[in-house]
N, C-alpha and C positions, 0 to 999 in steps of 0.2 A: 698774627696770633694763631697758634696751631689749633686745628679743629679735632675734636674727639668723636668717635663713633659711639653709639649707644652701648655696644658691647664693651668697649674700652672703659666707659664710665661705670658700667656695671661691674666689671672685673676689679676696677680700682676700689669701688665702694665695698665689694665683697671682701677684698684683701684687707682694707682698713678695719672693717668690722671684725673680721677674724682675728687680726693682730690685737685689736683692742680687747676682745674677749679672752684671748690667750694671756695677755699681759695682766688683765684684771684678775683672772683666775690664779695666776702665779702669785700675785700680790696678796690675795686673800689666803692662799695656802701658807705663805710665809708668815702672815699675821697669826694664823691658827697655830703654826708650829712655835712661834715665839711667845704665845700665851703662857706656856709652861717651860719655855727655854729663852728667857729674856736676853741672854748674851749670845744667841745664835745670830751671827752677823754675816750672812751669806747673800744678802740682797744684791750687792754689786756684781759678784760673779754670776748670779742667776740672770740679771739683766743683760750682762755681756753674753752669756750663753745663748739666750733666745735671740739677741740682736745679731750675733755673728752667724747663727744658723739661717736666719731669714735672709741676710745679705748673701750668704753662700748659695742658698736656693735660687735667688734671682740671678746671681753671677753665673752659675752653671747653666741655668736655663737660657741665658742670653749668649752663651758660647756656642761655637759651632760643633762641639763634640759632646753635647749633653746626653744624647742617646747612647753614645759609646761608653761614657763614664758610668751611666746609671744601669746599663744592662737592659735586657729585653723583658724581664719579669714584670716590670712596672706597667708596660703597655697592656698586658693581659689583665692585670689587677684593675687597672683604670677602666677598661672597657667593660669588665664584669660589674664593676661598681656602678657605672652608668646604666647598665641594663637593670640592675636591681633597683636603682632609684626610680626607674620608670614603671615599676610594678606596684600593686597595692601594698601600702605600708603594713608590715607585720604579716604579710602573706607567706607562702611557702618559701620563696627565695630569701626573704628577710630572716625568717627564723632559722633557715639552714645556715646562713653565714654568721648569724649571731652566735651559734654554738660551735661552728667549725672553722669559720674564717672571720674572726671578729674585726680584723683590720679592714676588710672590705665592707663590713657593716658600718664602721665609722666613716669611711670614704663615701659610701652611698648616702648616708644620712646628711652629710654636708652638701653633697650634690643636690639632694632633694630639697633641702632648705634654702640654699643660697645659689644653686646652680654654679658652684665654684669651679673655676678652671684649675688646671693642674698646679700652677704655681701657688695658688691660694690654699689648695689642699696641703701643700708642703709646709705651710705656716702652722696648720693645726697638728701635723705630724711632728714638727719640731717642738710644739708645746707639750705634746704627750711625752716625748723623750726627755725634755727638760724637767718635767714633773718627776720622772724616775730618777734623774740625777740629783734633784733636790732631796729626795728621800734617801738616796745613798749617802749624800753629804751629812744629812741629819743622823743617819745611823753611825757615821764616824763620830759625830758630836757625842752621841750617847756613850760610845765606847772609849773615846780618848779626849773629849773636851773641845772647847771653842776654837783654839788655834788649829788643831788638826782638821776640824770641819772646814775652816776657811781655806786651808791649803788644798784639801780634797776637792772643794767646790771649784776652785780655779783650775785645777788639773782636769777635772771632768768637763768644765766649760770649754777648754781650749784644745783638748785632744783632737788631732786632725781627722782621724778616721771616724770618730764619734760625730763630729760636726757634719761630715758628708753623709753618713748613713742615717742620721737623724732626720734628714730632709727627704728621704725616699718614701714613696707610696708603697710601703712594704711592711714586713712583720717586725722590723727592728725596734721602732718606737714603742709598740705594745710590749715587747719583751723586755725592754729597758724599764718600763713602768712596772711590769710584773716582778722583776728582780728587785727593784727598789722597794716595792711594798713588802716583800718577804724579808729583805735585809733590815728595813726600818722596824717592822714589827718584831723581828727576831732580836734586834739589839735592845729594844725596850723591854722585852720579856727577859732578856739576859741580865739586865740591870735590876729589874724589880720583881721578877717571877710572878707577873700578873697575867692571867690568861685572857684578859679583856682585849688583848692585842691579837688574839687568834683570828678575829674576823678579818683583819687586814691581811694576814697570811692566807686565809681562805680566798679573799678577793684576788690577791696576786696570783694564786695558783689557778683560779678559774679563768683569769685573763690569759695566762700562759697556755692552759689546755685548749682554750677556744681559739688561740692564735697559732701555736706550734705545739701540737699535742705531745710529741715525744719529749720535748724540753719541759713541758708542763708537768709530766709525771715525775721527772727528776727533781723539779722544783718542789713538788709535793713531798718527795722523800727528804729534801733539805728542810722543809718546814717541820716535818715530823721529827727529824733528828734534833732540830733546835728545841722543839717542845719537850722531847724526852730528856735531853740534856739539862734543860732548865728544871724539869721536875726532879731529876736526880740531885741537882745542886741545891734545891730548895728544901733541904732536909730539916731545917729549923721550923718550917711551916708544914707540918705533916699533912693537914687537910688540903692545902694548896698543891703540894707535891703529888699527892694521890690523884687529885683531879687532873692535873696536867698529864700524868702518866696514863690515866684511864682514857683521856682524849686521844693520845697517841695510839693506844691499843685499838681504839675504835677506827681511827684513820687507817691503820695497817689492815684491819679486817676488811674494810671497804675496798682499799686499793689493791690488795694482794691478788685477787683473781684477774684484774686487768693487767697488772704487771706480769703475772705468770703467762697470760695469753700473749702478751707482747714479746715474750722470749721463747715462744714455741718454735718448733722446727720450721713451720710454714712462714712465720714472721721473719725469722732469721734468714731463711732462704731468700726472701724478698730483699732484705738488707744486703745479703751477699751478692745478689744479682746487680744491685745498684753499684756496689763497690767494683765489681768486675767490669761493668760497662764503662764506668769512668776511667778505670785503669787502662782499658783497651783503646780509649779515644786518642786522637792525635794532638790534643791540646797541650800547650807547653806548660800548663799549670796542673797537669794530672798528678795524682799521688800514686805511689806504688800500692799494688793490691795487697790487702791483708785479709786474713781468714776470720770472718765473723759468722761462720755457718753453725756453730754450736755455742752453748753457754760457756763451756770451758775455753773455746777458742777466743771468745770475746774477752774473757778475763786475761788470757795470755797476751793477746795482740793489741788490746786497747792502749797500753802505754806508748806503743809506736805511733799510733794515730794521734794521741795527745801531743807528742813531740812535734808531729807535723803541723797540727793546728797552732801550736805556740810559736813555731819558728818560720813557717813558710807562708808565702813564697819568698825565696831568696832573691836578693837584688839582681843577680845575673839571669834570673828567669823572666824578667819583665820585658815583654816584647811589643807592647802597644801603649797608647796614651793612657788608657784606663789603668793598666797595671803599673805604669811608671808613676802615675798620680798617687798611687798608694804607697810609694816608697817611704814618704815621710811618716805615715802611720806605722809602717813596719819598724822604722828606727825608734819611734816612741815606744812601741810595744816591747822591743828587745831591751831597751834601756830599763823600762819598768820591770820586766821579768828578772833581769840581772840584779837590780837593786832589791827586789822582793826576795830572791833566793838568799841574798846576804842577810836580810833582816830575819828571815825564817830561821837561818842558822844561828844567829845571835839570840833569838828568842826561844830556842829549842827548850822544851819542857814547860813553857808558859804560853805557847801559841794559842791553844784553845781557851785558856782562861782569859786571855786578853781580847781575842777576836773570834771567838767560836762561831757566831752567826755568819760572819763574812766568809769564814773557811767553809762552812757547810754549803752555802749558796754557790761559792766559787767552784768547789769540787763537783757539785751536782751539774751545773751548767757546762763545765769543762768536759765531763763524761758524756753528756747528752750531745753536745756539738761535735765531739770527737767521733762518736759513733755514726753521725749522719753526714759528716763532711765528705763529699765526693771528690773534690779537687781543691787546690790551694786557693783559688779565687773565692769559692764559697766559704772556705775556712777563714779567709781574711775578713769577710763580712761577719761571720760568727764570732771572730776573735774580739770584735768591738765590745761585746758584753763581758768577756773574760778580762779584757784590759781595764774596763771601768771598775770591776770588782777588785782587780789586782792593785790598782791605784789606791783604793780605799783601804785594803788590807795592809799595803805598804805603809801608808801614812799612820794608821793606828799603831802598828808595831813599832815604827820609828819614834812616834811621839811618846809612847809609854816606856820605851827603852831609854830615851834621852831625858825624859822628865816624868818619872813615875808618879809624882804628886802634881796635881794641877797647879799651875802658876797663879791662877786667879780662881777664887772660890766661885763655884757655879751657883747662881741664884735660882732657887726652886719655888715654884708656885705652891699654894696650899694643896695638900693631898699627896705631894711627892715626898721623897725621903728628905728629912731635914739635913741641911748642910752642917758640917762640924763648925763650932764657934771659932772665929778668928782670934789670934792673940791681940791684946790691946795695942801693942807697939805697931803691929801691922795695920791695925785700924787707924791709928794716928798717922 
């Protein structure tokens, strides 16, 4: 009979408890979402999503190439989180990472409470990422109905690059959660023009700013654009429309000084130096240097970097195990983008009406990550967020094009918009 050390028993119990808490949290979240969406049937893909990510985390950790696949950033994040966990709670170190490196605050909290090893930390990271995917799938439900949400949930659950990056001790899970919150709240506002969902947009933007600030400011812009667009659309409710537009004006007044400072000559010079340093390196995944030294140059050259983020690395550039491992994710992304371009063309003139919130969030994050991508390897990791949103946008446009009217009447809880009465023959 095999004997186990105290450390092994501790790690097993910590992992079991973490997995139980993550699973219970996802279950409660789905119950909360189904209270007002009784036909939201995404429980199975959500269970598969968390299960496959936990299995992937253990599988990669037990392989001999785990450090090569995951890169070197994790080691620094983990060591810093361990250091923070050993300091007085809510001291200077804790408050600093809470507002500047939220992902390290999350890791340090789990280390402090459970003394969790790295593999157990990956379980909680997977749970955070899957919460974001649940919110994205529910946003699809709001815009295109039950069937579209189920398809989107399965695609998000099984997309290879998302599975891998969701298990990293990195910023990606937090950013998936932030994008999911903004998209979910935006879709609900889009359908009902109710500003009570603004607190979720605010929460998503705060998570993004405290995790990856440059992406957070672009996400704030997306949230403001959604709110303003909803206010313009809500012309039949003059008071509600005025309130929404007034909120946007207030957000712009608060954010404008920071955004302007971020695009000053000094800030852009730092961005340009980073671009030049990456372009001068000998790495096989380096990107060609582009000029981001002025605001005008950013506008002119950003499309080139967007194309790089969407398409690279190319299959013939993959020179090691880590890069070759990402080929499947690249093929998924290319297929998704090709199908999305076709649907965008077919839905021209109706794109914003059908899927405005997803469009705003997608464009904001695409611009943010294109500005910051220094090489194709980093761009591949950033592209995970773009692919997730692209899948949702693709499914919404496809569903509304092929089936403009929902096949099954959506059941609404009291307080939501009443469903149109069904014909008696259909009821029979």
